C-alpha positions in Angstrom: 7.8 80.8 -8.7 8.3 81.3 -12.2 10.4 84.1 -11.7 12.8 82.1 -9.2 12.9 79.5 -11.7 14.4 82.3 -14.2 17.0 83.6 -11.7 18.3 80.6 -10.5 19.0 79.6 -14.3 20.5 83.0 -14.9 22.5 82.7 -12.1 23.8 79.1 -13.3 24.2 80.2 -16.8 26.7 83.3 -15.4 28.5 80.7 -13.2 28.9 78.6 -16.0 30.0 80.8 -18.1 32.9 82.2 -15.7 33.6 78.7 -14.8 32.2 77.9 -11.6 30.9 74.5 -12.3 29.7 73.7 -8.9 27.8 76.5 -8.2 26.3 76.4 -11.8 25.1 72.6 -11.1 23.6 73.8 -8.1 21.6 76.5 -9.6 20.8 74.4 -12.3 18.9 71.7 -9.9 17.6 74.2 -8.0 15.8 76.1 -11.2 14.8 72.2 -12.3 13.0 71.6 -9.0 11.4 75.0 -8.6 10.3 74.8 -12.0 8.8 71.1 -11.6 6.6 72.3 -8.8 5.5 75.2 -10.7 4.5 73.1 -13.4 2.8 71.0 -11.2 0.7 73.8 -9.5 0.1 75.2 -12.9 -1.2 71.8 -14.0 -3.6 71.1 -11.0 -5.0 74.7 -11.4 -5.8 73.8 -15.2 -7.3 70.8 -14.5 -9.5 72.7 -11.8 -10.7 75.1 -14.4 -11.5 72.6 -17.0 -13.7 70.2 -14.9 -15.5 73.7 -13.2 -13.5 73.6 -9.8 -12.8 76.6 -8.2 
């Protein structure tokens, strides 16, 4: 999941550098959402490990 975040971030950076602001904005938005989901999953996993879950 973090891989896809980095892919969309790279697409956003390249598109922004080339002047495609609409595509850059959309890619950055998708990267942000995927990173948020990754962060939630990571925190849930961390809490489960700390408190003796699976």
